[in-house]
N, C-alpha and C positions, 0 to 999 in steps of 0.2 A: 645197235648203232649208238655211238656216244659222242657228244661234243660238250664243251664246257660252257656253262651258263653262269655269268657273273651278274647278280641282280643289281650291283652298284656300278656297273660299267656304264659309259655314256649311252650305249645302245640298248640297255635293258632296264636301267634303274631310273631314279628321279629325273635324270637329265634327258630322258626320252623326248625327242622332238626338238632338242635345243641346238641342233645344227652341226652335226658331225658328218657333213656331206661327203668328205673325202676320207672317212674313217676306214680302218683296215679290215673291215669284215671280221673274219675269225682270226686274223693274224694277231699274235701276241698272247693267245690263250694256250697255255702249255700243253693241254691234252687234246687240243683241237687238230683235226686234219688240215692240211694246207687248203686255203680257199681256192675256189675255181677262179679262172681269169675273170676280171671285172668286165661286166657288159653294160653298155648303155642302151636302155630301152626308151623308145618314144611311145609313151602311153597312149593307146587308142584301142577302143573296142572294135573288133572286126565282126562284121555282120555274118552270121551263119544261117540265117533264115528269117523271113519276114512274113507276117500275115496282116493284111489290111483290115482294120476295124472300121467303124462308122466314120465316113469322111464328112467334112464340113464343120464350120465354126460360126458362131454368131458374130456378125460384123458390128463394129462400134468404133468410137473415136479413140485415138491413141491417148492413153492415160499413163503418163510417166510416174514412176515410183521413186521417191527420194530415199527410201530405206533409212530414214532417220538422220539424214545428213543435210547440210545446208547447200543451197544452190551454188554457192561460191566455190565449192570443191567438187561439183558434179559436172560430168561432160554434158555439153549442151545439145538439146534436140533442135532439129531444124523445122521450120514451117513449110519448107519446100523440099522436094526430093533431091538427094545428094548423089554425087558420083561415088564409086568405090574408094577412090583416093581421098575424097573429102570425108567419107565415113571413117576411114582408117585414121585420118589426122585427128578426128574428134574422139574416137573410141580408144585408140591405142594407149593413151595415158592412164586409162582405167583398167589395164590388163597387167598381169604378172606372169613371169616364167617360173615354173615350179620344177625343182630338181630334188629328187628323193634318193636317199641311200637305203638300199635294201640289204641291211647288214648280214642277215642270215644267208643271203644268196651271193654275197660278194659282188653285188651289182648296183647299178643306179638306174633311175628312170626319169623321164621328163614329161611335163604337161603344161597346162595353162590354167590361169585362174582369173576371176572377175572381182574387182575390188568393190566391196559393199559399203564399207565405212572408212572414214578418213583416218581412223586409228588402226586400220590394218586387218579387219575381218574380210576374208576372201572366200568366195564361192568357187567350188571346183567339183569334178567328179570324184566319187569315192574310189574308183579304180585308179585314179591318178596317184592317190596317197596310200593305196593298199600295200601292205608289207613294209612301209617306211619305218626305219628306225631313226631317221633324222630327215629334216626338210629344210632346204634353202630356197628362198624366194627372191627374185629380182623384180622390183617394181619398174615397169616400163616408163611410167611418168617421171620418176626422179632418178632412175638409174641405180638406185641403192639396192644392196642385197641384205636380206634379213634372215634370221633364223625364224622358224615357225613351229607352232604346236597345233595339234588337232583339237578343235573345239568340240566336234561331234560329227556324226555321219549317219546316213541311212543307206546301208548296203543294198537293200532291196530296191531302192529308187535310184541308186548310183549318184547320190548327192552328199557332199561333205563341205564343212566350213573349217578353215584353218585361220589362225591368228598370228600376224607378224609381230614379232617382239620389238617393243620400243619404237613403233612406227607412229607418225603423226603427219597431218597435212596432206594425206594422199588424195589423188584425184579419184573420184568414185564414178561408177557407171550409172548412166541414165537408163533405168529399167522401164521397158514399155509394157504394154498389155497384150499378152500372147493370145488372149481370147478373141482379139480383133484380127488375128492373122487369117488370111484366106489363101487358098490354092492359087498360084500364079503370082503372088506377091514377090517382088524382087528382094533378095537378101544378100548379105555379105558375111562370110565367115572369117573371123580373125583368130589367130592363135600362134602357138609355138611349133609350127609344122617342122617335123624332123628333129625336134628338140634342139635346134640350133641357137635359140635365144636371140636377143637383139630385137630389131624391128619386127613386129608381128607380121606373119604372112597374111595375104589377102586372097580370098577365093569368092568370086561372084557367082550367083545362080538365082534360082527361083524356088519357091515352095511348090513341091509336086504332089504332096498329100498331107493330110492331117490325121491325128489320132491313130497313129500306126503302132503296131506291136511287133517286137523283134526278139530274137535270141542272138546274143552276141558273146564273144569271148575275147580275152586278151590277145594282142598281136603275137603271132607266132606260136600260139598255144591254144589247145582246146580246153584248158583248165579255166576255172573261174567263170564259167558260163553264166550269163545273166539273162533274165526275161524282163524286158522293159515294155511299157505300154504308154499310150497317150502321147506319142512323140510326133514332132514335126519332121516331115521328110523333105529333103532338098536335094538338088543336083549339084550344089556347090562342091568343089573338089576338096573336101576335108581330108586331112592327112593325119597319120599317127603323130602325136605331140600336140595336135589341136584340141584334144580332149580337155574339157573344162573351159574352153575359149568361148567367145561371144558369137552368136548368130544375130545379126543386126538388120533392122528394117531400113528403108530408104531415108528415114528421117533421123538416123543416128541413135535409135533406141534399141537396147538389147531385148530381143524377144525370145531367145532360146540359148541353151548352153550346149555347145558341140559335144557329142557323146560317142557316136559310132558311125562307121562307114564301111562300105564294101571296098575291098582292096584287090585290084587285079581281076575283078569280076564285074560283069554287067548283068543287070536283072531286067526282066521284061516288065514294063509298066502296064497299067490297066488299059492304056490306049494301044498297046501292042508295040510301042517303041522301046528300043534298047537304051537304057540310061543308067548312069552311075547313081547309087543311092547313098545318102548320108542322113544322119538323124540327130536331132537336138531335143533336149528336154525343154518343154515350154517354160519360160521364165516365171510365169505365175506359180507353177507347181514347184519349181526349184526354190523360189523365194519363200513360199509357204513353209517348206521343210527347213530352210535356213533360219527363218524366224523362230521356229520351234527349237532348233538347236541353240540359237543365240539366247533364247529364254531359259535354257537348261531343262527343257521338258522332255525327258526320255520317254520311250514307249517300247512296245514289243519289237519295233523295228529301228527306232532312233536311239543311238548310243551317244551318251554325253561323256566327254573327257577321254582319258587314257584307256587303252584297251586291256581287258582282262586276259591273262596269259596262263595257259596250262603247260605248254612246252611239250606237246605231243606231236609226233609225226604220223600222218595218215598212211595206211597201207592198203593192200588189196583185201578181198574178202577171205574169210577163213574156209571157204569152200571152193575157191578158185573161180567163182562166178561173178565176183564183184570187180571193181576197178579202183586203182589208187595211183596217186602221183607221189612218189617218194622224193620230191625235189627239195624238201626243206622242212624246217620246224615252224610251227605256228601255234596260235592259241587253239587251232583246229576249226575247220569249216568256215574259213573267212577271217578268223582272228589271228592274223599273222601274214596273210596275203600270199602264201605259197605253201607247197606241200599239201594241197587241198584236193586230193583225189576223193572219189566217192567213199571209199573205205568201208562200204557196207558189207556185212557178213550174212551168210546163209547156212542153214543146217542141211542143205541139200534137198529139202522138201518144199522150198519156196518161202518158208517162214524166216523172217528176219531174226537174227540172234545177236545184234549189237554191231559195234564198230571195231574192227581189228586194227591195231596200230603197228607200225614198223619201227618205232623207236620213241624214246623219251629223252629230252635234252638233259644232259648231266647237270645237276644242281637246280633244275626247274621244279616247280610244284609237283608235276607228274612223276618225275624221277624220285623226289623225296618221299612220295607216297608209295613207291615200290613198283610202279608201272614199268614194264619192259617190252621189248619187241615180241610180238606174237600174242600179247594180251588182248582181250576183247572187252571194250567198255560196253556195259549194258544199260547204265543210267547215269545221268548227271543232274544234280540238284533235285533228285527224287523223280525225274522224268525219264522214261525209257527212250533210248536212242537207237536208230538203225542206220544213220548216215551222218556224214560230217555236217550236213546242213542242219540236222536236228540239234547238234551240239552248238552250232552257231546261233540258232534261234534261242537257245537257253542262255548262252553266255552274254547275249546282247544286253541283258538287264543287269549284268554284274560289272564290277570295277576292281582295279588292283586293290588288294587288301581284304576283299570280301572272302568269306569262307563258303565252300560249296562241297556237297557230298559227291563222291564218285564211286560207283560200283562197277566191278569188272570180273571177268573169269580169266584166271591165269592159264599158262600153258599146260598145267597139270589138271585142268578142269575144276580147280577149286574157286569158289566164289569169294571175292574180297570186297571190302568196303572201307572207306576212310573219308575224312574231311580234310580238304586242302585249302590253303590260303593262296588265292590267285595273285600272280605277279603282274608287273606292267610289261606289255609287249608291243609289237608293231601294230599299226593301224589295220583295220579289217579290209 
C-alpha cells in the first residue's frame, strides 16, 4: 500500500499546525489514490464501560485560579449562585471552537477549548486534536479565527494545550477548585455541541458521582480506546463536539473539562435509577498537566511540541489472532491519530512476536528504511514491542529530527535493522 509523503508540504512539514483547515487531503499528490469523501466529525469520546471508584471529595471554599493572567481579562466568578443563562454569558467569552483537518483521512473534526492565557494558550482534550494536520480556532469572545499549533499533550490523560498564533487580549476562564466539588452540586456544561460553532451550547445538570473510571472511544469507532480515571460524573446532556468544553459550577467557575458521554444509552446508577452519564476531567488535574506542558517539561506520558512520525500503517497480527485498523497512516499507536489497530502479532503459541504493518507511507522515514506491507517490527529505540501502544509509549519521548533504531523481520523471515530520522506528523 503506497501513498506519497511530502515532508515539505503544509500537512507534513514545518508548516504543520499552521492552519490549512480546508486543505485537499491527498489531492494534488501524483501517486496518491483519490481521497475519500470529506467527513465532518464532532469529536467526543463515547462511553463503552464504567467502573465506579471511591466516591467523595473533600469540601472546601471555592478557590479560583488566574493561571498567570490579570483579573481584567478573566471571566468573573459570582458570590451568589447563577442561572444557566447567566453562567453562559460569563463563561462563553473564554471558550473557543476548534476545527481540525485530518489530512491523511480526508476529513475534518470539531471540538471545544478553554482559554488559559490572554495570548492564546488553550486547554482541550487530546482526542480533539488527535490526527490533526492543521488546526483552526475561533475565539467566542472576539469572534476572530486563528491558526493554532500544538504545544503538547498527554494522550494517557486526554489533555492537550494548543497555542493560537498572533492572539492577544483574549478573555480567559476563571478556573475553580475541583477538589471542592461534591455529589449533588449543580453544574452547567458549555461547548461546541454538534460542531456547529457560534454561541456555545448549554446543558444543565448535577454532579452524580466523583472519582469515576471509564473506558471510552471515539464517536462511531471502537478505535482509540482510552482508560480514564478520577473523573467527575454528571447527568448534563453533553454531546459530541462538547469535548474540551467547560463544566462550570453555580458561581461561574470552571471545575472540569467535558470529555466523554454515553450516547443513546442509559446506565443504571448506584441508586438504581436510569440516567444518562457524562464525564469531565477535574480542572485541577487538567491544569496541572497544562502547567507541565506550558513549562516544556516532557515525561514518559507528556509530549512537548510537534509529533514524531514514522509513517507506518498498522495491520493485523501475523497469525490471524490479532486485530488492526487499516484506516490510515500515522506515527503508529497514537502518533497520527488514525490507523491505530492493535497490530499485535503472535507466533501461534501465545508468545508475542512484534507488530505487523500493512503499509509504509511512500517517502516517509519508514518507507525510506525499507519497511513494507507484511513486515513485523520487533523493537523500536532498543525496546521490544508487541503492540501499537508499545510504540506509542516509546515515541512519546521523541521529536521530529530525532534518530531512532528500528528492528523488524521482513516477509522472507530475515531480520533487519536500521536507524531512521523521524519526521513531523499529526498530533497523537
